[in-house]
PyMOL commands that place a pseudoatom at each C-alpha (Angstrom):
pseudoatom trace, name=CA, resn=MET, resi=1, chain=A, elem=C, hetatm=0, pos=[87.269, 121.354, 101.083]
pseudoatom trace, name=CA, resn=SER, resi=2, chain=A, elem=C, hetatm=0, pos=[90.609, 121.567, 102.871]
pseudoatom trace, name=CA, resn=ALA, resi=3, chain=A, elem=C, hetatm=0, pos=[92.717, 118.881, 104.515]
pseudoatom trace, name=CA, resn=THR, resi=4, chain=A, elem=C, hetatm=0, pos=[91.764, 120.343, 107.908]
pseudoatom trace, name=CA, resn=MET, resi=5, chain=A, elem=C, hetatm=0, pos=[88.040, 120.198, 107.149]
pseudoatom trace, name=CA, resn=THR, resi=6, chain=A, elem=C, hetatm=0, pos=[88.239, 116.498, 106.301]
pseudoatom trace, name=CA, resn=ALA, resi=7, chain=A, elem=C, hetatm=0, pos=[90.738, 115.471, 108.994]
pseudoatom trace, name=CA, resn=ASP, resi=8, chain=A, elem=C, hetatm=0, pos=[88.092, 113.930, 111.265]
pseudoatom trace, name=CA, resn=ALA, resi=9, chain=A, elem=C, hetatm=0, pos=[86.626, 111.726, 108.518]
pseudoatom trace, name=CA, resn=PHE, resi=10, chain=A, elem=C, hetatm=0, pos=[89.686, 109.587, 107.863]
pseudoatom trace, name=CA, resn=THR, resi=11, chain=A, elem=C, hetatm=0, pos=[93.205, 108.812, 109.031]
pseudoatom trace, name=CA, resn=ARG, resi=12, chain=A, elem=C, hetatm=0, pos=[96.195, 109.317, 106.769]
pseudoatom trace, name=CA, resn=LEU, resi=13, chain=A, elem=C, hetatm=0, pos=[98.767, 106.577, 106.446]
pseudoatom trace, name=CA, resn=SER, resi=14, chain=A, elem=C, hetatm=0, pos=[102.144, 107.068, 108.092]
pseudoatom trace, name=CA, resn=ARG, resi=15, chain=A, elem=C, hetatm=0, pos=[105.206, 107.195, 105.849]
pseudoatom trace, name=CA, resn=ARG, resi=16, chain=A, elem=C, hetatm=0, pos=[106.065, 103.597, 106.794]
pseudoatom trace, name=CA, resn=GLN, resi=17, chain=A, elem=C, hetatm=0, pos=[102.498, 102.446, 106.042]
pseudoatom trace, name=CA, resn=LEU, resi=18, chain=A, elem=C, hetatm=0, pos=[102.627, 104.244, 102.702]
pseudoatom trace, name=CA, resn=ALA, resi=19, chain=A, elem=C, hetatm=0, pos=[105.880, 102.442, 101.897]
pseudoatom trace, name=CA, resn=TRP, resi=20, chain=A, elem=C, hetatm=0, pos=[104.307, 99.120, 102.948]
pseudoatom trace, name=CA, resn=CYS, resi=21, chain=A, elem=C, hetatm=0, pos=[101.363, 99.569, 100.562]
pseudoatom trace, name=CA, resn=ALA, resi=22, chain=A, elem=C, hetatm=0, pos=[103.676, 100.266, 97.637]
pseudoatom trace, name=CA, resn=ALA, resi=23, chain=A, elem=C, hetatm=0, pos=[105.996, 97.366, 98.500]
pseudoatom trace, name=CA, resn=GLN, resi=24, chain=A, elem=C, hetatm=0, pos=[103.113, 94.885, 98.493]
pseudoatom trace, name=CA, resn=ALA, resi=25, chain=A, elem=C, hetatm=0, pos=[102.242, 95.883, 94.921]
pseudoatom trace, name=CA, resn=ILE, resi=26, chain=A, elem=C, hetatm=0, pos=[105.705, 95.108, 93.491]
pseudoatom trace, name=CA, resn=PRO, resi=27, chain=A, elem=C, hetatm=0, pos=[105.590, 92.011, 91.248]
pseudoatom trace, name=CA, resn=ASP, resi=28, chain=A, elem=C, hetatm=0, pos=[107.695, 88.967, 92.065]
pseudoatom trace, name=CA, resn=GLY, resi=29, chain=A, elem=C, hetatm=0, pos=[111.047, 88.883, 90.276]
pseudoatom trace, name=CA, resn=SER, resi=30, chain=A, elem=C, hetatm=0, pos=[111.320, 92.659, 89.865]
pseudoatom trace, name=CA, resn=TYR, resi=31, chain=A, elem=C, hetatm=0, pos=[114.530, 94.687, 89.875]
pseudoatom trace, name=CA, resn=VAL, resi=32, chain=A, elem=C, hetatm=0, pos=[113.649, 97.883, 91.713]
pseudoatom trace, name=CA, resn=ASN, resi=33, chain=A, elem=C, hetatm=0, pos=[115.364, 101.165, 92.506]
pseudoatom trace, name=CA, resn=LEU, resi=34, chain=A, elem=C, hetatm=0, pos=[114.308, 102.898, 95.706]
pseudoatom trace, name=CA, resn=GLY, resi=35, chain=A, elem=C, hetatm=0, pos=[114.596, 106.667, 95.444]
pseudoatom trace, name=CA, resn=ILE, resi=36, chain=A, elem=C, hetatm=0, pos=[115.412, 109.111, 98.214]
pseudoatom trace, name=CA, resn=GLY, resi=37, chain=A, elem=C, hetatm=0, pos=[112.730, 109.745, 100.836]
pseudoatom trace, name=CA, resn=VAL, resi=38, chain=A, elem=C, hetatm=0, pos=[109.686, 107.542, 101.447]
pseudoatom trace, name=CA, resn=PRO, resi=39, chain=A, elem=C, hetatm=0, pos=[110.750, 104.943, 98.829]
pseudoatom trace, name=CA, resn=THR, resi=40, chain=A, elem=C, hetatm=0, pos=[113.823, 103.946, 100.864]
pseudoatom trace, name=CA, resn=LEU, resi=41, chain=A, elem=C, hetatm=0, pos=[111.476, 102.793, 103.644]
pseudoatom trace, name=CA, resn=CYS, resi=42, chain=A, elem=C, hetatm=0, pos=[110.197, 100.055, 101.316]
pseudoatom trace, name=CA, resn=ALA, resi=43, chain=A, elem=C, hetatm=0, pos=[113.369, 98.044, 101.955]
pseudoatom trace, name=CA, resn=ASN, resi=44, chain=A, elem=C, hetatm=0, pos=[112.158, 97.432, 105.501]
pseudoatom trace, name=CA, resn=VAL, resi=45, chain=A, elem=C, hetatm=0, pos=[108.684, 96.163, 104.534]
pseudoatom trace, name=CA, resn=MET, resi=46, chain=A, elem=C, hetatm=0, pos=[109.207, 94.001, 101.447]
pseudoatom trace, name=CA, resn=PRO, resi=47, chain=A, elem=C, hetatm=0, pos=[106.886, 90.981, 101.078]
pseudoatom trace, name=CA, resn=ALA, resi=48, chain=A, elem=C, hetatm=0, pos=[108.720, 87.903, 102.324]
pseudoatom trace, name=CA, resn=ASP, resi=49, chain=A, elem=C, hetatm=0, pos=[107.178, 85.563, 99.746]
pseudoatom trace, name=CA, resn=ARG, resi=50, chain=A, elem=C, hetatm=0, pos=[108.641, 87.334, 96.691]
pseudoatom trace, name=CA, resn=GLU, resi=51, chain=A, elem=C, hetatm=0, pos=[112.085, 87.725, 95.210]
pseudoatom trace, name=CA, resn=ILE, resi=52, chain=A, elem=C, hetatm=0, pos=[112.563, 91.450, 94.674]
pseudoatom trace, name=CA, resn=VAL, resi=53, chain=A, elem=C, hetatm=0, pos=[116.080, 92.700, 93.941]
pseudoatom trace, name=CA, resn=LEU, resi=54, chain=A, elem=C, hetatm=0, pos=[116.749, 96.211, 95.209]
pseudoatom trace, name=CA, resn=HIS, resi=55, chain=A, elem=C, hetatm=0, pos=[119.089, 98.621, 93.407]
pseudoatom trace, name=CA, resn=SER, resi=56, chain=A, elem=C, hetatm=0, pos=[120.654, 101.889, 94.534]
pseudoatom trace, name=CA, resn=GLU, resi=57, chain=A, elem=C, hetatm=0, pos=[122.417, 104.311, 92.209]
pseudoatom trace, name=CA, resn=ASN, resi=58, chain=A, elem=C, hetatm=0, pos=[125.414, 104.714, 94.510]
pseudoatom trace, name=CA, resn=GLY, resi=59, chain=A, elem=C, hetatm=0, pos=[126.405, 101.175, 93.462]
pseudoatom trace, name=CA, resn=VAL, resi=60, chain=A, elem=C, hetatm=0, pos=[124.439, 98.462, 95.278]
pseudoatom trace, name=CA, resn=LEU, resi=61, chain=A, elem=C, hetatm=0, pos=[122.342, 95.564, 93.999]
pseudoatom trace, name=CA, resn=GLY, resi=62, chain=A, elem=C, hetatm=0, pos=[120.554, 93.043, 96.180]
pseudoatom trace, name=CA, resn=PHE, resi=63, chain=A, elem=C, hetatm=0, pos=[120.336, 94.891, 99.487]
pseudoatom trace, name=CA, resn=GLY, resi=64, chain=A, elem=C, hetatm=0, pos=[117.935, 94.343, 102.344]
pseudoatom trace, name=CA, resn=PRO, resi=65, chain=A, elem=C, hetatm=0, pos=[116.429, 96.242, 105.274]
pseudoatom trace, name=CA, resn=ALA, resi=66, chain=A, elem=C, hetatm=0, pos=[118.168, 98.626, 107.627]
pseudoatom trace, name=CA, resn=PRO, resi=67, chain=A, elem=C, hetatm=0, pos=[120.447, 96.944, 110.185]
pseudoatom trace, name=CA, resn=ALA, resi=68, chain=A, elem=C, hetatm=0, pos=[119.621, 96.661, 113.858]
pseudoatom trace, name=CA, resn=ALA, resi=69, chain=A, elem=C, hetatm=0, pos=[121.026, 99.358, 116.107]
pseudoatom trace, name=CA, resn=GLY, resi=70, chain=A, elem=C, hetatm=0, pos=[124.704, 98.730, 116.753]
pseudoatom trace, name=CA, resn=GLU, resi=71, chain=A, elem=C, hetatm=0, pos=[125.140, 96.504, 113.691]
pseudoatom trace, name=CA, resn=GLU, resi=72, chain=A, elem=C, hetatm=0, pos=[125.670, 99.255, 111.106]
pseudoatom trace, name=CA, resn=ASP, resi=73, chain=A, elem=C, hetatm=0, pos=[128.475, 98.875, 108.558]
pseudoatom trace, name=CA, resn=ARG, resi=74, chain=A, elem=C, hetatm=0, pos=[129.760, 102.265, 107.397]
pseudoatom trace, name=CA, resn=ASP, resi=75, chain=A, elem=C, hetatm=0, pos=[130.627, 100.775, 104.007]
pseudoatom trace, name=CA, resn=LEU, resi=76, chain=A, elem=C, hetatm=0, pos=[127.018, 99.758, 103.342]
pseudoatom trace, name=CA, resn=ILE, resi=77, chain=A, elem=C, hetatm=0, pos=[124.684, 102.657, 102.580]
pseudoatom trace, name=CA, resn=ASN, resi=78, chain=A, elem=C, hetatm=0, pos=[122.014, 103.549, 100.030]
pseudoatom trace, name=CA, resn=ALA, resi=79, chain=A, elem=C, hetatm=0, pos=[121.721, 106.695, 97.909]
pseudoatom trace, name=CA, resn=SER, resi=80, chain=A, elem=C, hetatm=0, pos=[120.169, 108.497, 100.895]
pseudoatom trace, name=CA, resn=LYS, resi=81, chain=A, elem=C, hetatm=0, pos=[123.298, 107.703, 102.940]
pseudoatom trace, name=CA, resn=GLU, resi=82, chain=A, elem=C, hetatm=0, pos=[121.207, 105.454, 105.173]
pseudoatom trace, name=CA, resn=PHE, resi=83, chain=A, elem=C, hetatm=0, pos=[122.622, 102.168, 106.496]
pseudoatom trace, name=CA, resn=ILE, resi=84, chain=A, elem=C, hetatm=0, pos=[121.540, 98.985, 104.723]
pseudoatom trace, name=CA, resn=THR, resi=85, chain=A, elem=C, hetatm=0, pos=[122.203, 95.255, 104.919]
pseudoatom trace, name=CA, resn=MET, resi=86, chain=A, elem=C, hetatm=0, pos=[123.126, 92.928, 102.073]
pseudoatom trace, name=CA, resn=LYS, resi=87, chain=A, elem=C, hetatm=0, pos=[121.212, 89.825, 101.028]
pseudoatom trace, name=CA, resn=PRO, resi=88, chain=A, elem=C, hetatm=0, pos=[122.957, 86.619, 99.900]
pseudoatom trace, name=CA, resn=GLY, resi=89, chain=A, elem=C, hetatm=0, pos=[124.177, 87.189, 96.341]
pseudoatom trace, name=CA, resn=GLY, resi=90, chain=A, elem=C, hetatm=0, pos=[124.089, 90.956, 96.687]
pseudoatom trace, name=CA, resn=ALA, resi=91, chain=A, elem=C, hetatm=0, pos=[126.916, 93.120, 95.375]
pseudoatom trace, name=CA, resn=TYR, resi=92, chain=A, elem=C, hetatm=0, pos=[128.273, 96.622, 95.570]
pseudoatom trace, name=CA, resn=PHE, resi=93, chain=A, elem=C, hetatm=0, pos=[130.320, 98.313, 92.872]
pseudoatom trace, name=CA, resn=VAL, resi=94, chain=A, elem=C, hetatm=0, pos=[131.310, 101.646, 91.308]
pseudoatom trace, name=CA, resn=HIS, resi=95, chain=A, elem=C, hetatm=0, pos=[128.331, 103.976, 90.833]
pseudoatom trace, name=CA, resn=THR, resi=96, chain=A, elem=C, hetatm=0, pos=[128.976, 104.291, 87.089]
pseudoatom trace, name=CA, resn=ASP, resi=97, chain=A, elem=C, hetatm=0, pos=[127.991, 100.631, 86.738]
pseudoatom trace, name=CA, resn=ALA, resi=98, chain=A, elem=C, hetatm=0, pos=[124.806, 101.371, 88.665]
pseudoatom trace, name=CA, resn=PHE, resi=99, chain=A, elem=C, hetatm=0, pos=[123.955, 104.031, 86.095]
pseudoatom trace, name=CA, resn=VAL, resi=100, chain=A, elem=C, hetatm=0, pos=[124.753, 101.656, 83.240]
pseudoatom trace, name=CA, resn=MET, resi=101, chain=A, elem=C, hetatm=0, pos=[122.053, 99.382, 84.678]
pseudoatom trace, name=CA, resn=ILE, resi=102, chain=A, elem=C, hetatm=0, pos=[119.606, 102.294, 84.767]
pseudoatom trace, name=CA, resn=ARG, resi=103, chain=A, elem=C, hetatm=0, pos=[120.389, 103.671, 81.321]
pseudoatom trace, name=CA, resn=GLY, resi=104, chain=A, elem=C, hetatm=0, pos=[120.504, 100.215, 79.813]
pseudoatom trace, name=CA, resn=GLY, resi=105, chain=A, elem=C, hetatm=0, pos=[116.857, 99.602, 80.721]
pseudoatom trace, name=CA, resn=HIS, resi=106, chain=A, elem=C, hetatm=0, pos=[117.591, 96.804, 83.194]
pseudoatom trace, name=CA, resn=LEU, resi=107, chain=A, elem=C, hetatm=0, pos=[115.370, 98.088, 86.006]
pseudoatom trace, name=CA, resn=ASP, resi=108, chain=A, elem=C, hetatm=0, pos=[111.749, 97.000, 86.038]
pseudoatom trace, name=CA, resn=LEU, resi=109, chain=A, elem=C, hetatm=0, pos=[110.619, 99.696, 88.406]
pseudoatom trace, name=CA, resn=ALA, resi=110, chain=A, elem=C, hetatm=0, pos=[111.741, 102.960, 90.017]
pseudoatom trace, name=CA, resn=LEU, resi=111, chain=A, elem=C, hetatm=0, pos=[109.993, 104.129, 93.171]
pseudoatom trace, name=CA, resn=LEU, resi=112, chain=A, elem=C, hetatm=0, pos=[110.513, 107.889, 93.474]
pseudoatom trace, name=CA, resn=GLY, resi=113, chain=A, elem=C, hetatm=0, pos=[109.432, 110.740, 95.696]
pseudoatom trace, name=CA, resn=ALA, resi=114, chain=A, elem=C, hetatm=0, pos=[107.902, 113.882, 94.199]
pseudoatom trace, name=CA, resn=PHE, resi=115, chain=A, elem=C, hetatm=0, pos=[107.204, 117.533, 94.820]
pseudoatom trace, name=CA, resn=GLU, resi=116, chain=A, elem=C, hetatm=0, pos=[104.464, 117.385, 92.187]
pseudoatom trace, name=CA, resn=VAL, resi=117, chain=A, elem=C, hetatm=0, pos=[102.899, 114.944, 89.730]
pseudoatom trace, name=CA, resn=SER, resi=118, chain=A, elem=C, hetatm=0, pos=[100.572, 116.053, 86.945]
pseudoatom trace, name=CA, resn=GLY, resi=119, chain=A, elem=C, hetatm=0, pos=[97.475, 114.283, 85.739]
pseudoatom trace, name=CA, resn=GLN, resi=120, chain=A, elem=C, hetatm=0, pos=[99.416, 113.269, 82.626]
pseudoatom trace, name=CA, resn=GLY, resi=121, chain=A, elem=C, hetatm=0, pos=[102.182, 111.653, 84.668]
pseudoatom trace, name=CA, resn=ASP, resi=122, chain=A, elem=C, hetatm=0, pos=[104.688, 114.519, 84.491]
pseudoatom trace, name=CA, resn=LEU, resi=123, chain=A, elem=C, hetatm=0, pos=[107.185, 114.275, 87.355]
pseudoatom trace, name=CA, resn=ALA, resi=124, chain=A, elem=C, hetatm=0, pos=[108.789, 117.155, 89.262]
pseudoatom trace, name=CA, resn=ASN, resi=125, chain=A, elem=C, hetatm=0, pos=[111.066, 115.947, 92.040]
pseudoatom trace, name=CA, resn=TRP, resi=126, chain=A, elem=C, hetatm=0, pos=[114.499, 117.547, 91.792]
pseudoatom trace, name=CA, resn=THR, resi=127, chain=A, elem=C, hetatm=0, pos=[114.031, 121.220, 92.768]
pseudoatom trace, name=CA, resn=THR, resi=128, chain=A, elem=C, hetatm=0, pos=[111.471, 123.712, 94.030]
pseudoatom trace, name=CA, resn=GLY, resi=129, chain=A, elem=C, hetatm=0, pos=[113.586, 126.689, 93.000]
pseudoatom trace, name=CA, resn=ASP, resi=130, chain=A, elem=C, hetatm=0, pos=[113.959, 127.718, 96.654]
pseudoatom trace, name=CA, resn=ARG, resi=131, chain=A, elem=C, hetatm=0, pos=[117.551, 128.877, 97.160]
pseudoatom trace, name=CA, resn=ARG, resi=132, chain=A, elem=C, hetatm=0, pos=[117.417, 127.795, 100.808]
pseudoatom trace, name=CA, resn=PHE, resi=133, chain=A, elem=C, hetatm=0, pos=[117.209, 124.178, 99.636]
pseudoatom trace, name=CA, resn=PRO, resi=134, chain=A, elem=C, hetatm=0, pos=[119.852, 123.190, 97.057]
pseudoatom trace, name=CA, resn=PRO, resi=135, chain=A, elem=C, hetatm=0, pos=[118.496, 121.082, 94.164]
pseudoatom trace, name=CA, resn=GLY, resi=136, chain=A, elem=C, hetatm=0, pos=[119.090, 117.344, 94.297]
pseudoatom trace, name=CA, resn=VAL, resi=137, chain=A, elem=C, hetatm=0, pos=[119.286, 115.942, 90.793]
pseudoatom trace, name=CA, resn=GLY, resi=138, chain=A, elem=C, hetatm=0, pos=[120.975, 112.679, 91.803]
pseudoatom trace, name=CA, resn=GLY, resi=139, chain=A, elem=C, hetatm=0, pos=[119.839, 109.839, 89.568]
pseudoatom trace, name=CA, resn=ALA, resi=140, chain=A, elem=C, hetatm=0, pos=[116.235, 111.004, 89.277]
pseudoatom trace, name=CA, resn=MET, resi=141, chain=A, elem=C, hetatm=0, pos=[116.355, 112.007, 85.620]
pseudoatom trace, name=CA, resn=ASP, resi=142, chain=A, elem=C, hetatm=0, pos=[118.107, 108.789, 84.599]
pseudoatom trace, name=CA, resn=LEU, resi=143, chain=A, elem=C, hetatm=0, pos=[115.651, 106.690, 86.602]
pseudoatom trace, name=CA, resn=ALA, resi=144, chain=A, elem=C, hetatm=0, pos=[112.608, 108.514, 85.273]
pseudoatom trace, name=CA, resn=VAL, resi=145, chain=A, elem=C, hetatm=0, pos=[113.451, 107.624, 81.683]
pseudoatom trace, name=CA, resn=GLY, resi=146, chain=A, elem=C, hetatm=0, pos=[115.555, 104.485, 82.177]
pseudoatom trace, name=CA, resn=ALA, resi=147, chain=A, elem=C, hetatm=0, pos=[113.296, 102.346, 84.358]
pseudoatom trace, name=CA, resn=LYS, resi=148, chain=A, elem=C, hetatm=0, pos=[110.543, 100.369, 82.639]
pseudoatom trace, name=CA, resn=ALA, resi=149, chain=A, elem=C, hetatm=0, pos=[107.967, 101.866, 85.012]
pseudoatom trace, name=CA, resn=VAL, resi=150, chain=A, elem=C, hetatm=0, pos=[107.903, 104.716, 87.528]
pseudoatom trace, name=CA, resn=TRP, resi=151, chain=A, elem=C, hetatm=0, pos=[105.775, 104.820, 90.677]
pseudoatom trace, name=CA, resn=VAL, resi=152, chain=A, elem=C, hetatm=0, pos=[105.623, 107.889, 92.907]
pseudoatom trace, name=CA, resn=LEU, resi=153, chain=A, elem=C, hetatm=0, pos=[105.385, 107.680, 96.693]
pseudoatom trace, name=CA, resn=THR, resi=154, chain=A, elem=C, hetatm=0, pos=[104.444, 110.955, 98.373]
pseudoatom trace, name=CA, resn=GLU, resi=155, chain=A, elem=C, hetatm=0, pos=[102.092, 112.686, 100.768]
pseudoatom trace, name=CA, resn=HIS, resi=156, chain=A, elem=C, hetatm=0, pos=[98.898, 113.690, 98.983]
pseudoatom trace, name=CA, resn=THR, resi=157, chain=A, elem=C, hetatm=0, pos=[99.230, 117.355, 99.953]
pseudoatom trace, name=CA, resn=THR, resi=158, chain=A, elem=C, hetatm=0, pos=[101.954, 119.758, 101.058]
pseudoatom trace, name=CA, resn=LYS, resi=159, chain=A, elem=C, hetatm=0, pos=[102.369, 120.825, 104.662]
pseudoatom trace, name=CA, resn=LYS, resi=160, chain=A, elem=C, hetatm=0, pos=[100.150, 123.791, 103.772]
pseudoatom trace, name=CA, resn=GLY, resi=161, chain=A, elem=C, hetatm=0, pos=[97.408, 121.463, 102.536]
pseudoatom trace, name=CA, resn=GLU, resi=162, chain=A, elem=C, hetatm=0, pos=[97.962, 122.266, 98.858]
pseudoatom trace, name=CA, resn=PRO, resi=163, chain=A, elem=C, hetatm=0, pos=[97.613, 119.494, 96.235]
pseudoatom trace, name=CA, resn=LYS, resi=164, chain=A, elem=C, hetatm=0, pos=[100.758, 117.712, 95.080]
pseudoatom trace, name=CA, resn=ILE, resi=165, chain=A, elem=C, hetatm=0, pos=[98.818, 115.994, 92.281]
pseudoatom trace, name=CA, resn=VAL, resi=166, chain=A, elem=C, hetatm=0, pos=[98.208, 118.908, 89.944]
pseudoatom trace, name=CA, resn=ASP, resi=167, chain=A, elem=C, hetatm=0, pos=[96.913, 119.800, 86.497]
pseudoatom trace, name=CA, resn=THR, resi=168, chain=A, elem=C, hetatm=0, pos=[100.273, 121.287, 85.500]
pseudoatom trace, name=CA, resn=CYS, resi=169, chain=A, elem=C, hetatm=0, pos=[103.538, 121.114, 87.439]
pseudoatom trace, name=CA, resn=LYS, resi=170, chain=A, elem=C, hetatm=0, pos=[104.832, 124.544, 88.438]
pseudoatom trace, name=CA, resn=TYR, resi=171, chain=A, elem=C, hetatm=0, pos=[108.249, 123.181, 89.411]
pseudoatom trace, name=CA, resn=PRO, resi=172, chain=A, elem=C, hetatm=0, pos=[110.891, 122.212, 86.800]
pseudoatom trace, name=CA, resn=LEU, resi=173, chain=A, elem=C, hetatm=0, pos=[110.157, 118.777, 85.374]
pseudoatom trace, name=CA, resn=THR, resi=174, chain=A, elem=C, hetatm=0, pos=[112.332, 115.760, 85.974]
pseudoatom trace, name=CA, resn=ALA, resi=175, chain=A, elem=C, hetatm=0, pos=[110.648, 114.033, 83.027]
pseudoatom trace, name=CA, resn=PRO, resi=176, chain=A, elem=C, hetatm=0, pos=[107.291, 114.312, 81.203]
pseudoatom trace, name=CA, resn=LYS, resi=177, chain=A, elem=C, hetatm=0, pos=[104.612, 111.613, 81.177]
pseudoatom trace, name=CA, resn=VAL, resi=178, chain=A, elem=C, hetatm=0, pos=[106.604, 108.885, 82.960]
pseudoatom trace, name=CA, resn=VAL, resi=179, chain=A, elem=C, hetatm=0, pos=[104.593, 108.185, 86.127]
pseudoatom trace, name=CA, resn=ARG, resi=180, chain=A, elem=C, hetatm=0, pos=[102.273, 105.172, 85.926]
pseudoatom trace, name=CA, resn=LYS, resi=181, chain=A, elem=C, hetatm=0, pos=[101.112, 104.870, 89.526]
pseudoatom trace, name=CA, resn=ILE, resi=182, chain=A, elem=C, hetatm=0, pos=[100.902, 107.179, 92.545]
pseudoatom trace, name=CA, resn=PHE, resi=183, chain=A, elem=C, hetatm=0, pos=[100.844, 106.008, 96.161]
pseudoatom trace, name=CA, resn=THR, resi=184, chain=A, elem=C, hetatm=0, pos=[99.952, 108.687, 98.705]
pseudoatom trace, name=CA, resn=ASP, resi=185, chain=A, elem=C, hetatm=0, pos=[99.003, 108.692, 102.369]
pseudoatom trace, name=CA, resn=LEU, resi=186, chain=A, elem=C, hetatm=0, pos=[95.375, 108.782, 101.192]
pseudoatom trace, name=CA, resn=ALA, resi=187, chain=A, elem=C, hetatm=0, pos=[95.083, 106.735, 98.024]
pseudoatom trace, name=CA, resn=GLU, resi=188, chain=A, elem=C, hetatm=0, pos=[96.530, 104.528, 95.302]
pseudoatom trace, name=CA, resn=ILE, resi=189, chain=A, elem=C, hetatm=0, pos=[96.012, 106.092, 91.881]
pseudoatom trace, name=CA, resn=ASP, resi=190, chain=A, elem=C, hetatm=0, pos=[96.781, 104.811, 88.386]
pseudoatom trace, name=CA, resn=VAL, resi=191, chain=A, elem=C, hetatm=0, pos=[97.857, 107.264, 85.686]
pseudoatom trace, name=CA, resn=THR, resi=192, chain=A, elem=C, hetatm=0, pos=[96.103, 106.109, 82.508]
pseudoatom trace, name=CA, resn=PRO, resi=193, chain=A, elem=C, hetatm=0, pos=[95.677, 107.564, 78.987]
pseudoatom trace, name=CA, resn=SER, resi=194, chain=A, elem=C, hetatm=0, pos=[92.116, 108.467, 79.936]
pseudoatom trace, name=CA, resn=GLY, resi=195, chain=A, elem=C, hetatm=0, pos=[93.002, 110.110, 83.262]
pseudoatom trace, name=CA, resn=LEU, resi=196, chain=A, elem=C, hetatm=0, pos=[93.594, 109.321, 86.924]
pseudoatom trace, name=CA, resn=VAL, resi=197, chain=A, elem=C, hetatm=0, pos=[91.872, 106.212, 88.280]
pseudoatom trace, name=CA, resn=VAL, resi=198, chain=A, elem=C, hetatm=0, pos=[91.559, 105.703, 92.045]
pseudoatom trace, name=CA, resn=ARG, resi=199, chain=A, elem=C, hetatm=0, pos=[92.313, 102.079, 92.915]
pseudoatom trace, name=CA, resn=ALA, resi=200, chain=A, elem=C, hetatm=0, pos=[92.185, 102.401, 96.704]
pseudoatom trace, name=CA, resn=MET, resi=201, chain=A, elem=C, hetatm=0, pos=[91.443, 104.968, 99.408]
pseudoatom trace, name=CA, resn=VAL, resi=202, chain=A, elem=C, hetatm=0, pos=[91.959, 105.015, 103.166]
pseudoatom trace, name=CA, resn=GLU, resi=203, chain=A, elem=C, hetatm=0, pos=[88.930, 104.030, 105.222]
pseudoatom trace, name=CA, resn=GLY, resi=204, chain=A, elem=C, hetatm=0, pos=[86.388, 106.807, 105.672]
pseudoatom trace, name=CA, resn=LEU, resi=205, chain=A, elem=C, hetatm=0, pos=[87.591, 108.839, 102.698]
pseudoatom trace, name=CA, resn=THR, resi=206, chain=A, elem=C, hetatm=0, pos=[85.123, 109.594, 99.899]
pseudoatom trace, name=CA, resn=LEU, resi=207, chain=A, elem=C, hetatm=0, pos=[85.862, 110.410, 96.279]
pseudoatom trace, name=CA, resn=PRO, resi=208, chain=A, elem=C, hetatm=0, pos=[84.531, 114.002, 96.625]
pseudoatom trace, name=CA, resn=ALA, resi=209, chain=A, elem=C, hetatm=0, pos=[86.819, 114.560, 99.644]
pseudoatom trace, name=CA, resn=LEU, resi=210, chain=A, elem=C, hetatm=0, pos=[89.809, 113.136, 97.768]
pseudoatom trace, name=CA, resn=GLN, resi=211, chain=A, elem=C, hetatm=0, pos=[88.934, 115.200, 94.690]
pseudoatom trace, name=CA, resn=ALA, resi=212, chain=A, elem=C, hetatm=0, pos=[88.958, 118.346, 96.829]
pseudoatom trace, name=CA, resn=LEU, resi=213, chain=A, elem=C, hetatm=0, pos=[92.622, 117.648, 97.590]
pseudoatom trace, name=CA, resn=THR, resi=214, chain=A, elem=C, hetatm=0, pos=[93.519, 116.833, 93.969]
pseudoatom trace, name=CA, resn=GLU, resi=215, chain=A, elem=C, hetatm=0, pos=[93.523, 119.152, 90.947]
pseudoatom trace, name=CA, resn=PRO, resi=216, chain=A, elem=C, hetatm=0, pos=[93.026, 116.716, 88.020]
pseudoatom trace, name=CA, resn=LYS, resi=217, chain=A, elem=C, hetatm=0, pos=[89.700, 114.916, 87.706]
pseudoatom trace, name=CA, resn=LEU, resi=218, chain=A, elem=C, hetatm=0, pos=[89.586, 111.551, 89.448]
pseudoatom trace, name=CA, resn=THR, resi=219, chain=A, elem=C, hetatm=0, pos=[87.628, 108.472, 88.387]
pseudoatom trace, name=CA, resn=LEU, resi=220, chain=A, elem=C, hetatm=0, pos=[86.760, 105.739, 90.859]
pseudoatom trace, name=CA, resn=ALA, resi=221, chain=A, elem=C, hetatm=0, pos=[87.693, 102.213, 89.784]
pseudoatom trace, name=CA, resn=ASP, resi=222, chain=A, elem=C, hetatm=0, pos=[84.827, 99.718, 89.816]
pseudoatom trace, name=CA, resn=ASP, resi=223, chain=A, elem=C, hetatm=0, pos=[86.833, 97.517, 92.175]
pseudoatom trace, name=CA, resn=CYS, resi=224, chain=A, elem=C, hetatm=0, pos=[88.189, 100.330, 94.362]
pseudoatom trace, name=CA, resn=ARG, resi=225, chain=A, elem=C, hetatm=0, pos=[89.229, 98.924, 97.730]
pseudoatom trace, name=CA, resn=VAL, resi=226, chain=A, elem=C, hetatm=0, pos=[90.177, 100.209, 101.172]
pseudoatom trace, name=CA, resn=LEU, resi=227, chain=A, elem=C, hetatm=0, pos=[93.842, 101.215, 101.409]
pseudoatom trace, name=CA, resn=SER, resi=228, chain=A, elem=C, hetatm=0, pos=[95.167, 99.878, 104.686]
pseudoatom trace, name=CA, resn=ALA, resi=229, chain=A, elem=C, hetatm=0, pos=[98.436, 98.793, 106.215]
pseudoatom trace, name=CA, resn=PRO, resi=230, chain=A, elem=C, hetatm=0, pos=[99.694, 97.283, 109.482]
pseudoatom trace, name=CA, resn=ALA, resi=231, chain=A, elem=C, hetatm=0, pos=[100.201, 99.728, 112.309]
pseudoatom trace, name=CA, resn=ALA, resi=232, chain=A, elem=C, hetatm=0, pos=[103.593, 101.413, 112.030]
for i in range(1, 232): cmd.bond("trace and resi %d" % i, "trace and resi %d" % (i + 1))
show_as sticks, trace
zoom trace
């Protein structure tokens, strides 16, 4: 079953909705790095009732959402070179100190994008080998092994409809067996020692339809819920 064949049965989340779902799952009191791509959108949809301290490897700790149009400060950006705001108590500093925080194990969580994730939690997110698109190592390898937990935020399939959650990554690995949870535009999936467990799916999606878009075997959680988010 292809993505096109199942398109009428369900609606995929937008990138902002995907970011919202992941942000709501972050525990109170966490120190969190937001990787390039969809994860950076989480800064704009953080739960207001929790204290979550955001980190960026270019040298920022304690930043907030994007500024309103016309209020951008060119000195305040994240690792994606996007404008940010600072929260009270926030700080910015040399990027080597940001990496000391990563390598020292001080981050509770890293939210990262991915080209592929395997059923064992292998992560491939720094290059596809396509010479038209230069590789972007950045801080991905440090974050993958330095953060206490890694969550991936990505579309469930490529633009061609091919699975991004695969049995074996064909792209060079960033790190093996580091991903604990995957948020896609179709589902929330836990990576466990016994395999991939589906915790939530968008309304109208069935496990067989999701399995058709995923290479590794999926197991439905007993308390699997509907994955939904406010309109973007």
